[in-house]
N, C-alpha and C positions, 0 to 999 in steps of 0.2 A: 532461580528465575521462574517467574510465573508463566503459565502457558500463553497468556495474553501477550506478555512481553516477547516471548519466543516467536509467536505468530507475527507480531508487528516487525520484529527484526528481520525475519524472512521476507516479509512483504516489502520492507524498505530496501533490501538487497535487490529484489525483483524490480522495483521502481527505478532504482539507480541504474540497473542494467538496461532497462528500456529507454530511459532518458539519454544515457550515453550512446546507445545505438541510434536514437533519433538525431542526436547532435552530429554523429558521424555521417548520417544521411543528409545533412544540411537542411533539416527542418527548422523553420524560424523559431527562435527562442521563445517567442510569445506562445506558440502552440505547444512547445515542450512544457512550459510552466502550467498551461491549462491542463495538459494530460497528467502531469504530476499531481496537481491539486485534485483532479477527479479520482485518480487511483489511490491517493492518500485517504480521501473520504470513504471510498469503497473498502479499502483495507481496514479502516477503523470500524466501520459498520459490520463487516463480516467477522472481524476479530471478536467484537463484542458478542455477536450472535453465536459464534462457535464456542466461545469459552465461558459464556454465562452459565451460572449455576441454576439448575432447575428449581423452581419454587416448590416447596413441599405442599402436598395436598391437604 
């Protein structure tokens, strides 16, 4: 498993936990979806930034 896949898997578990907690707090589903989309985009962007190979000089 690549480090990028492991990073995204961990982030997916985090997003699932936050969304489930929001559901239990009776936050409207529309806002849960908005939050999940924002966190997914942030997770992909940070995963690419952290696992990207440095360009040789």
